[in-house]
C-alpha positions as a Markdown table, in Angstrom:
| # | Residue | x | y | z |
|---|---|---|---|---|
| 1 | Unk | 0.0 | 0.0 | 0.0 |
| 2 | Unk | 1.3 | 3.5 | -0.9 |
| 3 | Unk | 2.3 | 5.3 | 2.3 |
| 4 | Unk | 0.6 | 8.5 | 1.1 |
| 5 | Unk | -2.8 | 6.7 | 0.9 |
| 6 | Unk | -5.0 | 6.4 | 4.0 |
| 7 | Unk | -5.3 | 3.0 | 5.6 |
| 8 | Unk | -8.6 | 1.2 | 5.6 |
| 9 | Unk | -8.9 | 1.9 | 9.3 |
| 10 | Unk | -8.4 | 5.7 | 8.9 |
| 11 | Unk | -10.8 | 5.7 | 5.9 |
| 12 | Unk | -13.4 | 4.0 | 8.0 |
| 13 | Unk | -12.8 | 6.5 | 10.8 |
| 14 | Unk | -13.0 | 9.4 | 8.4 |
| 15 | Unk | -16.3 | 8.0 | 7.0 |
| 16 | Unk | -17.8 | 7.6 | 10.5 |
| 17 | Unk | -16.7 | 11.1 | 11.4 |
| 18 | Unk | -18.2 | 12.6 | 8.2 |
| 19 | Unk | -21.6 | 10.9 | 8.8 |
| 20 | Unk | -21.7 | 12.0 | 12.5 |
| 21 | Unk | -20.6 | 15.6 | 11.5 |
| 22 | Unk | -23.4 | 15.6 | 8.9 |
| 23 | Unk | -26.0 | 14.5 | 11.4 |
| 24 | Unk | -24.8 | 16.9 | 14.0 |
| 25 | Unk | -24.6 | 19.7 | 11.5 |
| 26 | Unk | -28.2 | 19.2 | 10.4 |
| 27 | Unk | -29.3 | 19.2 | 14.0 |
| 28 | Unk | -27.4 | 22.4 | 14.8 |
| 29 | Unk | -28.7 | 24.1 | 11.6 |
| 30 | Unk | -32.3 | 23.2 | 12.6 |
| 31 | Unk | -31.7 | 24.2 | 16.2 |
| 32 | Unk | -30.2 | 27.5 | 15.1 |
| 33 | Unk | -33.1 | 28.3 | 12.8 |
| 34 | Unk | -35.6 | 27.5 | 15.5 |
| 35 | Unk | -33.6 | 29.5 | 18.1 |
| 36 | Unk | -33.4 | 32.5 | 15.9 |
| 37 | Unk | -37.1 | 32.2 | 15.1 |
| 38 | Unk | -37.8 | 32.3 | 18.9 |
| 39 | Unk | -35.5 | 35.2 | 19.4 |
| 40 | Unk | -36.9 | 37.2 | 16.6 |
| 41 | Unk | -40.5 | 36.5 | 17.7 |
| 42 | Unk | -39.6 | 37.6 | 21.2 |
| 43 | Unk | -37.9 | 40.7 | 19.9 |
| 44 | Unk | -40.9 | 41.7 | 17.8 |
| 45 | Unk | -43.2 | 41.4 | 20.7 |
| 46 | Unk | -41.0 | 43.0 | 23.3 |
| 47 | Unk | -40.0 | 46.0 | 21.2 |
| 48 | Unk | -43.7 | 46.9 | 21.1 |
| 49 | Unk | -44.1 | 46.5 | 24.9 |
| 50 | Unk | -40.8 | 48.0 | 26.1 |
| 51 | Unk | -38.8 | 51.2 | 25.4 |
| 52 | Unk | -35.5 | 51.1 | 23.5 |
| 53 | Unk | -33.6 | 51.9 | 26.7 |
| 54 | Unk | -34.7 | 48.6 | 28.3 |
| 55 | Unk | -32.8 | 46.7 | 25.6 |
| 56 | Unk | -29.8 | 48.9 | 26.1 |
| 57 | Unk | -29.7 | 48.3 | 29.9 |
| 58 | Unk | -30.0 | 44.5 | 29.5 |
| 59 | Unk | -27.5 | 44.4 | 26.8 |
| 60 | Unk | -25.0 | 46.3 | 29.0 |
| 61 | Unk | -25.6 | 44.0 | 32.0 |
| 62 | Unk | -25.3 | 40.9 | 29.8 |
| 63 | Unk | -22.1 | 42.2 | 28.3 |
| 64 | Unk | -20.6 | 43.0 | 31.7 |
| 65 | Unk | -21.6 | 39.6 | 33.0 |
| 66 | Unk | -20.3 | 37.7 | 30.0 |
| 67 | Unk | -17.0 | 39.6 | 30.4 |
| 68 | Unk | -16.7 | 38.2 | 33.9 |
| 69 | Unk | -17.6 | 34.7 | 32.6 |
| 70 | Unk | -14.9 | 34.9 | 30.0 |
| 71 | Unk | -12.3 | 36.4 | 32.3 |
| 72 | Unk | -12.8 | 33.5 | 34.7 |
| 73 | Unk | -12.9 | 30.8 | 31.9 |
| 74 | Unk | -10.6 | 27.9 | 32.7 |
| 75 | Unk | -11.5 | 25.8 | 29.7 |
| 76 | Unk | -13.1 | 23.0 | 31.8 |
| 77 | Unk | -15.4 | 21.9 | 28.9 |
| 78 | Unk | -12.6 | 22.1 | 26.4 |
| 79 | Unk | -10.5 | 19.9 | 28.6 |
| 80 | Unk | -13.2 | 17.2 | 28.8 |
| 81 | Unk | -13.6 | 17.3 | 25.0 |
| 82 | Unk | -9.9 | 17.1 | 24.1 |
| 83 | Unk | -8.4 | 15.0 | 26.9 |
| 84 | Unk | -8.0 | 11.2 | 26.4 |
| 85 | Unk | -9.3 | 11.0 | 30.0 |
| 86 | Unk | -12.4 | 13.0 | 29.3 |
| 87 | Unk | -14.8 | 10.1 | 30.0 |
| 88 | Unk | -13.2 | 8.9 | 33.3 |
| 89 | Unk | -15.2 | 9.5 | 36.4 |
| 90 | Unk | -12.3 | 11.1 | 38.4 |
| 91 | Unk | -11.5 | 13.5 | 35.6 |
| 92 | Unk | -15.2 | 14.5 | 35.3 |
| 93 | Unk | -15.5 | 14.8 | 39.1 |
| 94 | Unk | -12.4 | 17.0 | 39.3 |
| 95 | Unk | -13.7 | 19.1 | 36.4 |
| 96 | Unk | -17.0 | 19.6 | 38.2 |
| 97 | Unk | -15.2 | 20.7 | 41.4 |
| 98 | Unk | -13.3 | 23.3 | 39.4 |
| 99 | Unk | -16.5 | 24.5 | 37.8 |
| 100 | Unk | -18.3 | 24.8 | 41.1 |
| 101 | Unk | -15.4 | 26.7 | 42.7 |
| 102 | Unk | -15.2 | 29.1 | 39.8 |
| 103 | Unk | -19.0 | 29.7 | 40.0 |
| 104 | Unk | -18.9 | 30.7 | 43.7 |
| 105 | Unk | -16.0 | 33.1 | 43.0 |
| 106 | Unk | -17.7 | 34.5 | 39.9 |
| 107 | Unk | -20.9 | 35.2 | 41.9 |
| 108 | Unk | -18.9 | 37.2 | 44.4 |
| 109 | Unk | -17.2 | 39.2 | 41.7 |
| 110 | Unk | -20.5 | 40.0 | 40.1 |
| 111 | Unk | -21.9 | 41.4 | 43.4 |
| 112 | Unk | -18.7 | 43.4 | 43.9 |
| 113 | Unk | -19.0 | 44.8 | 40.4 |
| 114 | Unk | -22.6 | 45.9 | 41.0 |
| 115 | Unk | -21.6 | 47.7 | 44.1 |
| 116 | Unk | -18.6 | 49.3 | 42.3 |
| 117 | Unk | -20.8 | 50.5 | 39.4 |
| 118 | Unk | -23.3 | 52.2 | 41.7 |
| 119 | Unk | -20.4 | 53.8 | 43.7 |
| 120 | Unk | -18.7 | 55.0 | 40.5 |
| 121 | Unk | -21.9 | 56.4 | 39.0 |
| 122 | Unk | -22.6 | 58.4 | 42.2 |
| 123 | Unk | -19.1 | 59.9 | 42.0 |
| 124 | Unk | -19.1 | 60.8 | 38.3 |
| 125 | Unk | -16.7 | 58.2 | 37.0 |
| 126 | Unk | -18.9 | 57.7 | 33.9 |
| 127 | Unk | -20.0 | 60.2 | 31.3 |
| 128 | Unk | -23.4 | 61.7 | 32.2 |
| 129 | Unk | -26.4 | 60.3 | 30.3 |
| 130 | Unk | -24.6 | 57.0 | 29.3 |
| 131 | Unk | -25.8 | 53.5 | 30.0 |
| 132 | Unk | -23.5 | 53.0 | 33.0 |
| 133 | Unk | -25.1 | 56.0 | 34.9 |
| 134 | Unk | -28.6 | 54.5 | 34.9 |
| 135 | Unk | -29.8 | 53.9 | 38.5 |
| 136 | Unk | -31.2 | 50.5 | 37.7 |
| 137 | Unk | -28.0 | 49.0 | 36.2 |
| 138 | Unk | -26.3 | 48.1 | 39.6 |
| 139 | Unk | -29.4 | 46.3 | 40.8 |
| 140 | Unk | -29.8 | 44.4 | 37.6 |
| 141 | Unk | -26.2 | 43.4 | 37.6 |
| 142 | Unk | -26.5 | 42.1 | 41.2 |
| 143 | Unk | -29.2 | 39.6 | 40.2 |
| 144 | Unk | -26.8 | 38.0 | 37.7 |
| 145 | Unk | -24.9 | 36.4 | 40.6 |
| 146 | Unk | -27.7 | 33.8 | 40.5 |
| 147 | Unk | -26.9 | 33.1 | 36.9 |
| 148 | Unk | -23.3 | 32.4 | 37.9 |
| 149 | Unk | -24.3 | 29.9 | 40.6 |
| 150 | Unk | -26.8 | 28.2 | 38.3 |
| 151 | Unk | -24.3 | 27.8 | 35.5 |
| 152 | Unk | -21.8 | 26.4 | 38.0 |
| 153 | Unk | -24.3 | 23.6 | 38.9 |
| 154 | Unk | -24.6 | 22.4 | 35.3 |
| 155 | Unk | -24.0 | 18.7 | 34.7 |
| 156 | Unk | -20.7 | 17.5 | 33.2 |
| 157 | Unk | -22.9 | 15.5 | 30.8 |
| 158 | Unk | -23.1 | 18.7 | 28.7 |
| 159 | Unk | -19.4 | 18.5 | 28.0 |
| 160 | Unk | -19.4 | 14.7 | 27.3 |
| 161 | Unk | -22.4 | 15.2 | 25.0 |
| 162 | Unk | -20.4 | 17.8 | 23.1 |
| 163 | Unk | -17.4 | 15.5 | 23.0 |
| 164 | Unk | -19.6 | 12.7 | 21.5 |
| 165 | Unk | -21.3 | 15.0 | 18.9 |
| 166 | Unk | -24.7 | 14.3 | 20.5 |
| 167 | Unk | -26.2 | 17.4 | 18.8 |
| 168 | Unk | -29.8 | 16.2 | 19.0 |
| 169 | Unk | -29.9 | 16.1 | 22.7 |
| 170 | Unk | -28.0 | 19.4 | 23.1 |
| 171 | Unk | -30.4 | 21.0 | 20.6 |
| 172 | Unk | -33.5 | 20.0 | 22.5 |
| 173 | Unk | -31.9 | 21.2 | 25.8 |
| 174 | Unk | -31.0 | 24.6 | 24.3 |
| 175 | Unk | -34.4 | 25.2 | 22.7 |
| 176 | Unk | -36.4 | 24.1 | 25.7 |
| 177 | Unk | -34.4 | 26.4 | 28.0 |
| 178 | Unk | -34.7 | 29.3 | 25.5 |
| 179 | Unk | -38.5 | 28.7 | 25.2 |
| 180 | Unk | -38.9 | 28.8 | 29.0 |
| 181 | Unk | -37.1 | 32.1 | 29.2 |
| 182 | Unk | -39.0 | 33.6 | 26.3 |
| 183 | Unk | -42.4 | 32.7 | 27.8 |
| 184 | Unk | -41.5 | 34.2 | 31.2 |
| 185 | Unk | -40.1 | 37.4 | 29.6 |
| 186 | Unk | -43.1 | 38.0 | 27.4 |
| 187 | Unk | -45.7 | 37.2 | 30.1 |
| 188 | Unk | -44.0 | 39.6 | 32.6 |
| 189 | Unk | -43.6 | 42.3 | 29.9 |
| 190 | Unk | -47.3 | 42.1 | 29.1 |
| 191 | Unk | -48.1 | 42.5 | 32.8 |
| 192 | Unk | -45.5 | 45.0 | 33.9 |
| 193 | Unk | -43.9 | 46.7 | 30.8 |
| 194 | Unk | -40.8 | 46.7 | 32.9 |
| 195 | Unk | -37.1 | 46.1 | 32.0 |
| 196 | Unk | -37.0 | 43.5 | 34.8 |
| 197 | Unk | -39.1 | 41.1 | 32.7 |
| 198 | Unk | -35.9 | 40.7 | 30.5 |
| 199 | Unk | -33.8 | 40.0 | 33.6 |
| 200 | Unk | -36.4 | 37.4 | 34.9 |
| 201 | Unk | -36.4 | 35.7 | 31.5 |
| 202 | Unk | -32.6 | 35.4 | 31.5 |
| 203 | Unk | -32.6 | 33.8 | 35.0 |
| 204 | Unk | -35.4 | 31.4 | 33.9 |
| 205 | Unk | -33.6 | 30.2 | 30.8 |
| 206 | Unk | -30.4 | 29.7 | 32.9 |
| 207 | Unk | -32.3 | 27.7 | 35.5 |
| 208 | Unk | -34.0 | 25.6 | 32.9 |
| 209 | Unk | -30.7 | 24.8 | 31.2 |
| 210 | Unk | -29.2 | 23.6 | 34.4 |
| 211 | Unk | -32.2 | 21.5 | 35.4 |
| 212 | Unk | -32.3 | 19.9 | 31.9 |
| 213 | Unk | -28.6 | 19.1 | 31.9 |
| 214 | Unk | -29.2 | 16.8 | 34.9 |
| 215 | Unk | -32.5 | 15.3 | 33.7 |
| 216 | Unk | -32.4 | 15.2 | 29.9 |
| 217 | Unk | -28.8 | 14.0 | 29.2 |
| 218 | Unk | -27.9 | 10.3 | 29.8 |
| 219 | Unk | -25.0 | 9.1 | 31.9 |
| 220 | Unk | -24.1 | 8.1 | 35.5 |
| 221 | Unk | -24.2 | 11.0 | 38.0 |
| 222 | Unk | -21.0 | 12.9 | 38.3 |
| 223 | Unk | -19.9 | 13.7 | 41.9 |
| 224 | Unk | -17.4 | 16.4 | 42.8 |
| 225 | Unk | -14.0 | 15.0 | 43.7 |
| 226 | Unk | -10.3 | 16.0 | 43.5 |
| 227 | Unk | -7.5 | 14.3 | 41.6 |
| 228 | Unk | -4.2 | 16.2 | 41.5 |
| 229 | Unk | -3.1 | 14.8 | 38.1 |
| 230 | Unk | -6.5 | 15.6 | 36.6 |
| 231 | Unk | -6.5 | 19.1 | 38.1 |
| 232 | Unk | -3.0 | 19.8 | 36.7 |
| 233 | Unk | -4.1 | 18.8 | 33.3 |
| 234 | Unk | -7.3 | 20.9 | 33.4 |
| 235 | Unk | -5.5 | 24.0 | 34.8 |
| 236 | Unk | -2.5 | 23.5 | 32.4 |
| 237 | Unk | -4.8 | 23.5 | 29.5 |
| 238 | Unk | -7.0 | 26.2 | 31.0 |
| 239 | Unk | -4.3 | 28.8 | 31.6 |
| 240 | Unk | -4.1 | 29.4 | 27.9 |
| 241 | Unk | -7.9 | 29.2 | 27.6 |
| 242 | Unk | -8.2 | 31.8 | 30.4 |
| 243 | Unk | -5.8 | 34.2 | 28.6 |
| 244 | Unk | -7.4 | 33.6 | 25.2 |
| 245 | Unk | -10.9 | 34.0 | 26.6 |
| 246 | Unk | -10.0 | 37.2 | 28.4 |
| 247 | Unk | -8.5 | 38.8 | 25.3 |
| 248 | Unk | -11.1 | 37.0 | 23.1 |
| 249 | Unk | -14.0 | 38.7 | 24.9 |
| 250 | Unk | -12.3 | 42.1 | 24.5 |
| 251 | Unk | -11.9 | 41.4 | 20.8 |
| 252 | Unk | -15.4 | 40.0 | 20.1 |
| 253 | Unk | -17.5 | 42.1 | 22.6 |
| 254 | Unk | -15.3 | 45.0 | 23.6 |
| 255 | Unk | -17.2 | 47.3 | 21.4 |
| 256 | Unk | -20.3 | 46.9 | 23.6 |
| 257 | Unk | -18.3 | 47.8 | 26.7 |
| 258 | Unk | -16.9 | 50.9 | 25.0 |
| 259 | Unk | -20.2 | 51.9 | 23.4 |
| 260 | Unk | -22.0 | 51.4 | 26.7 |
| 261 | Unk | -19.7 | 54.1 | 28.2 |
| 262 | Unk | -20.3 | 56.4 | 25.2 |
| 263 | Unk | -24.0 | 56.1 | 24.1 |
| 264 | Unk | -27.2 | 56.8 | 25.9 |
| 265 | Unk | -29.3 | 53.7 | 26.9 |
| 266 | Unk | -31.8 | 54.2 | 24.0 |
| 267 | Unk | -29.1 | 54.4 | 21.3 |
| 268 | Unk | -27.3 | 51.4 | 22.8 |
| 269 | Unk | -30.6 | 49.6 | 22.7 |
| 270 | Unk | -31.0 | 50.3 | 19.0 |
| 271 | Unk | -27.5 | 49.0 | 18.4 |
| 272 | Unk | -28.4 | 45.8 | 20.3 |
| 273 | Unk | -31.4 | 45.3 | 18.0 |
| 274 | Unk | -29.1 | 45.5 | 14.9 |
| 275 | Unk | -26.7 | 43.1 | 16.6 |
| 276 | Unk | -29.7 | 40.8 | 17.3 |
| 277 | Unk | -30.7 | 40.6 | 13.7 |
| 278 | Unk | -27.1 | 39.8 | 12.7 |
| 279 | Unk | -26.9 | 37.1 | 15.4 |
| 280 | Unk | -29.0 | 34.8 | 13.1 |
| 281 | Unk | -25.7 | 34.1 | 11.3 |
| 282 | Unk | -23.1 | 34.7 | 14.0 |
| 283 | Unk | -25.1 | 32.5 | 16.3 |
| 284 | Unk | -25.0 | 29.7 | 13.8 |
| 285 | Unk | -21.3 | 29.9 | 13.3 |
| 286 | Unk | -20.7 | 30.1 | 17.1 |
| 287 | Unk | -22.9 | 27.0 | 17.7 |
| 288 | Unk | -21.2 | 25.0 | 14.9 |
| 289 | Unk | -17.8 | 26.0 | 16.3 |
| 290 | Unk | -18.6 | 24.9 | 19.8 |
| 291 | Unk | -20.7 | 21.8 | 19.2 |
| 292 | Unk | -19.5 | 20.5 | 15.9 |
| 293 | Unk | -16.2 | 21.8 | 14.4 |
| 294 | Unk | -14.0 | 21.9 | 17.5 |
| 295 | Unk | -14.9 | 18.3 | 18.7 |
| 296 | Unk | -14.7 | 17.1 | 15.1 |
| 297 | Unk | -11.3 | 18.5 | 14.5 |
| 298 | Unk | -10.2 | 17.2 | 17.9 |
| 299 | Unk | -11.3 | 13.7 | 17.0 |
| 300 | Unk | -9.8 | 13.9 | 13.5 |
| 301 | Unk | -6.4 | 14.9 | 15.0 |
| 302 | Unk | -6.6 | 11.8 | 17.2 |
| 303 | Unk | -6.5 | 9.8 | 13.9 |
| 304 | Unk | -4.1 | 11.9 | 11.9 |
| 305 | Unk | -3.1 | 15.5 | 11.1 |
| 306 | Unk | -3.9 | 14.9 | 7.4 |
| 307 | Unk | -7.5 | 14.0 | 8.2 |
| 308 | Unk | -7.9 | 17.0 | 10.4 |
| 309 | Unk | -6.5 | 19.2 | 7.6 |
| 310 | Unk | -9.1 | 17.8 | 5.1 |
| 311 | Unk | -11.9 | 18.3 | 7.6 |
| 312 | Unk | -10.8 | 21.9 | 8.2 |
| 313 | Unk | -10.6 | 22.8 | 4.5 |
| 314 | Unk | -14.0 | 21.5 | 3.7 |
| 315 | Unk | -15.6 | 23.3 | 6.7 |
| 316 | Unk | -13.8 | 26.5 | 5.9 |
| 317 | Unk | -14.9 | 26.6 | 2.3 |
| 318 | Unk | -18.6 | 26.0 | 3.4 |
| 319 | Unk | -18.3 | 28.8 | 6.0 |
| 320 | Unk | -16.8 | 31.2 | 3.4 |
| 321 | Unk | -19.6 | 30.6 | 1.0 |
| 322 | Unk | -22.2 | 31.2 | 3.7 |
| 323 | Unk | -20.6 | 34.3 | 5.3 |
| 324 | Unk | -19.6 | 35.9 | 2.0 |
| 325 | Unk | -23.0 | 35.6 | 0.5 |
| 326 | Unk | -24.9 | 36.8 | 3.6 |
| 327 | Unk | -22.5 | 39.7 | 4.2 |
| 328 | Unk | -23.0 | 41.0 | 0.6 |
| 329 | Unk | -26.8 | 40.6 | 0.7 |
| 330 | Unk | -27.2 | 42.2 | 4.1 |
| 331 | Unk | -24.9 | 45.1 | 3.2 |
| 332 | Unk | -27.1 | 46.0 | 0.2 |
| 333 | Unk | -30.6 | 45.2 | 1.6 |
| 334 | Unk | -30.3 | 44.8 | 5.4 |
| 335 | Unk | -32.1 | 48.0 | 6.2 |
| 336 | Unk | -35.3 | 46.5 | 4.8 |
| 337 | Unk | -35.3 | 43.9 | 7.7 |
| 338 | Unk | -35.5 | 46.8 | 10.2 |
| 339 | Unk | -38.0 | 48.8 | 8.1 |
| 340 | Unk | -40.4 | 45.8 | 7.8 |
| 341 | Unk | -40.1 | 44.4 | 11.3 |
| 342 | Unk | -39.8 | 47.4 | 13.7 |
| 343 | Unk | -41.3 | 50.8 | 14.3 |
| 344 | Unk | -39.7 | 54.1 | 13.6 |
| 345 | Unk | -38.0 | 54.2 | 17.1 |
| 346 | Unk | -35.6 | 51.6 | 15.8 |
| 347 | Unk | -35.0 | 53.0 | 12.3 |
| 348 | Unk | -31.3 | 53.7 | 13.0 |
| 349 | Unk | -30.8 | 49.9 | 13.4 |
| 350 | Unk | -31.1 | 49.7 | 9.6 |
| 351 | Unk | -27.8 | 51.4 | 8.7 |
| 352 | Unk | -26.1 | 49.8 | 11.7 |
| 353 | Unk | -27.1 | 46.3 | 10.4 |
| 354 | Unk | -25.8 | 47.1 | 6.9 |
| 355 | Unk | -22.5 | 48.3 | 8.3 |
| 356 | Unk | -22.1 | 45.5 | 10.8 |
| 357 | Unk | -22.8 | 42.9 | 8.2 |
| 358 | Unk | -19.4 | 43.4 | 6.7 |
| 359 | Unk | -17.9 | 42.1 | 9.9 |
| 360 | Unk | -19.3 | 38.6 | 9.0 |
| 361 | Unk | -16.3 | 38.3 | 6.6 |
| 362 | Unk | -13.9 | 38.8 | 9.6 |
| 363 | Unk | -15.4 | 35.9 | 11.6 |
| 364 | Unk | -14.6 | 33.4 | 8.9 |
| 365 | Unk | -11.3 | 32.7 | 10.7 |
| 366 | Unk | -13.2 | 31.6 | 13.8 |
| 367 | Unk | -13.2 | 28.2 | 12.0 |
| 368 | Unk | -9.4 | 28.3 | 11.9 |
| 369 | Unk | -9.3 | 29.2 | 15.6 |
| 370 | Unk | -11.0 | 25.8 | 16.4 |
| 371 | Unk | -8.0 | 24.2 | 14.6 |
| 372 | Unk | -5.6 | 26.2 | 16.8 |
| 373 | Unk | -7.4 | 25.0 | 19.9 |
| 374 | Unk | -7.7 | 21.4 | 18.7 |
| 375 | Unk | -3.9 | 21.4 | 18.1 |
| 376 | Unk | -3.4 | 22.7 | 21.6 |
| 377 | Unk | -1.9 | 26.0 | 20.3 |
| 378 | Unk | -4.3 | 28.6 | 21.8 |
| 379 | Unk | -1.5 | 31.1 | 21.9 |
| 380 | Unk | -2.2 | 31.9 | 18.3 |
| 381 | Unk | -5.8 | 32.7 | 19.2 |
| 382 | Unk | -4.6 | 34.9 | 22.0 |
| 383 | Unk | -2.3 | 36.8 | 19.6 |
| 384 | Unk | -5.1 | 37.3 | 17.1 |
| 385 | Unk | -7.6 | 38.4 | 19.7 |
| 386 | Unk | -5.1 | 40.8 | 21.2 |
| 387 | Unk | -4.7 | 42.6 | 17.9 |
| 388 | Unk | -8.5 | 42.9 | 17.5 |
| 389 | Unk | -8.9 | 44.1 | 21.1 |
| 390 | Unk | -6.2 | 46.7 | 20.8 |
| 391 | Unk | -7.7 | 47.9 | 17.5 |
| 392 | Unk | -11.1 | 48.3 | 19.1 |
| 393 | Unk | -9.7 | 50.2 | 22.1 |
| 394 | Unk | -7.9 | 52.7 | 19.9 |
| 395 | Unk | -10.3 | 53.0 | 17.0 |
| 396 | Unk | -13.7 | 53.3 | 18.7 |
| 397 | Unk | -13.1 | 56.5 | 20.8 |
| 398 | Unk | -11.2 | 58.2 | 17.9 |
| 399 | Unk | -13.9 | 57.2 | 15.4 |
| 400 | Unk | -16.7 | 58.4 | 17.7 |
| 401 | Unk | -15.0 | 61.7 | 18.2 |
| 402 | Unk | -14.6 | 62.1 | 14.4 |
| 403 | Unk | -17.9 | 60.7 | 13.1 |
| 404 | Unk | -20.3 | 60.1 | 16.0 |
| 405 | Unk | -22.3 | 56.9 | 16.1 |
| 406 | Unk | -21.6 | 56.1 | 12.4 |
| 407 | Unk | -17.8 | 56.5 | 12.9 |
| 408 | Unk | -17.9 | 54.2 | 16.0 |
| 409 | Unk | -19.8 | 51.5 | 14.1 |
| 410 | Unk | -17.4 | 51.6 | 11.2 |
| 411 | Unk | -14.5 | 51.3 | 13.7 |
| 412 | Unk | -16.2 | 48.2 | 15.2 |
| 413 | Unk | -16.3 | 46.5 | 11.8 |
| 414 | Unk | -12.7 | 47.5 | 10.7 |
| 415 | Unk | -11.2 | 46.3 | 14.0 |
| 416 | Unk | -12.6 | 42.7 | 13.4 |
| 417 | Unk | -10.1 | 42.3 | 10.6 |
| 418 | Unk | -7.0 | 43.1 | 12.7 |
| 419 | Unk | -6.3 | 39.5 | 13.5 |
| 420 | Unk | -6.1 | 38.3 | 9.9 |
| 421 | Unk | -2.3 | 38.5 | 9.6 |
| 422 | Unk | -2.0 | 36.1 | 12.5 |
| 423 | Unk | -4.5 | 33.7 | 10.9 |
| 424 | Unk | -2.6 | 33.7 | 7.6 |
| 425 | Unk | 0.7 | 33.1 | 9.4 |
| 426 | Unk | -0.7 | 30.1 | 11.2 |
| 427 | Unk | -2.1 | 28.6 | 8.0 |
| 428 | Unk | 1.2 | 29.1 | 6.3 |
| 429 | Unk | 3.2 | 27.5 | 9.1 |
| 430 | Unk | 0.8 | 24.5 | 9.4 |
| 431 | Unk | 0.6 | 23.9 | 5.6 |
| 432 | Unk | -3.0 | 24.9 | 5.4 |
| 433 | Unk | -2.7 | 28.0 | 3.2 |
| 434 | Unk | -4.3 | 27.4 | -0.2 |
| 435 | Unk | -4.8 | 30.6 | -2.2 |
| 436 | Unk | -7.4 | 28.8 | -4.4 |
| 437 | Unk | -9.4 | 28.1 | -1.3 |
| 438 | Unk | -8.9 | 31.7 | -0.1 |
| 439 | Unk | -10.7 | 32.9 | -3.3 |
| 440 | Unk | -14.0 | 31.4 | -2.2 |
| 441 | Unk | -15.2 | 34.2 | 0.0 |
| 442 | Unk | -14.7 | 37.1 | -2.5 |
| 443 | Unk | -16.7 | 35.2 | -5.1 |
| 444 | Unk | -19.5 | 34.6 | -2.5 |
| 445 | Unk | -19.4 | 38.2 | -1.5 |
| 446 | Unk | -19.8 | 39.4 | -5.1 |
| 447 | Unk | -22.8 | 37.1 | -5.5 |
| 448 | Unk | -24.3 | 38.4 | -2.3 |
| 449 | Unk | -23.9 | 42.0 | -3.3 |
| 450 | Unk | -25.7 | 41.3 | -6.6 |
| 451 | Unk | -28.5 | 39.4 | -4.8 |
| 452 | Unk | -28.8 | 42.2 | -2.2 |
| 453 | Unk | -28.9 | 44.9 | -4.9 |
| 454 | Unk | -31.7 | 43.0 | -6.7 |
| 455 | Unk | -33.7 | 42.6 | -3.5 |
| 456 | Unk | -33.3 | 46.3 | -2.7 |
| 457 | Unk | -34.3 | 47.3 | -6.2 |
| 458 | Unk | -37.4 | 45.1 | -6.1 |
| 459 | Unk | -38.5 | 46.3 | -2.7 |
| 460 | Unk | -38.1 | 50.0 | -3.6 |
| 461 | Unk | -40.6 | 49.4 | -6.4 |
| 462 | Unk | -43.0 | 47.6 | -4.2 |
| 463 | Unk | -42.8 | 49.5 | -0.9 |
| 464 | Unk | -41.9 | 53.0 | 0.1 |
| 465 | Unk | -38.8 | 53.3 | 2.4 |
């Protein structure tokens, strides 16, 4: 047999992985479509019951909380997915102990931050009239300590299900928890018309997810324990995840922290609506990365580097077609989604959506980041995220001073491309750089621009803008 040809065993493994990836991908696609439908339905109802500033306040709280979550990320789940000991009881028990300890610490930090924000607002540390000066924000932030404790109590079966590509079970869990949160939010909004309905819905969804992780997913109960060798493996892997997550959050969501300190609550709420509409595609990519691409690349690498490279190239090309086409279409015709779905209070979300859509091209290399993690080289992700975070920190204040809201949104988009040089260098060093493959996304973008132009032209004849 030619040494360059795959062995029958590796061919069988590749075929099995492809079939499981296909099944998991279909589940995740259906899940994402259903999730986005629920999210859009909820948004359309709630924007008619609540004021724009309510969405700005909740977006600020969720961003701050998510920042703390990422800053304390030790990569427990990633360790379970990638480790050869990821199914062993002592490894899972140690991982659960780490997760619980982190949850208690995180809850304390959330409470401290809520007190600090109230103290800072009283003493003029934030610009007057911005989101961070709103009197309700510290109280809303404090309630999120419950989210931290609930998430810490999630079952380790979530991680093992992700490792085994059990997308069907994970899909049902995510949709049921989201539906529970949506029903509570809408019911309370109808009764109270208060921003607290959004907070209550978030807590409900988190509690439902934790409960379902223990009741819906199969497997023997995992009890907390401590094994020094397992702990060293988790922490050794997690120290890079921690640094990457910290900088990664600043790169992916730093604009919300900066805009929250710059814009009034109502304007920030409109921005959150534009981001919500774009989340239909970014959420799909994120879900595929976490539940399909990363575990698939990790499994392929346990077979051979060549198989992992083949899996990566196929997935990257599919992502490039999707992201390029949607980016072009949304850039040309995205404002119609806002015009047709929302009232005039949210009109500014139209141009924001069009501009932000170009950032979809930047996230194409999130696929490559999963390969960096799977190869246990997260330092590359950290370097890429550091460039994006630095660009955001420098560009947004300068662009806002120059061009107001429009300048700031343009800076958000431009900064997302700052990590591309690192991605190209990694691909070159790993033998993954193929210029023919790199030409896929410009072609898809051109087709998307043409499709968007035709949609815009047709709607202008049918409906007044």
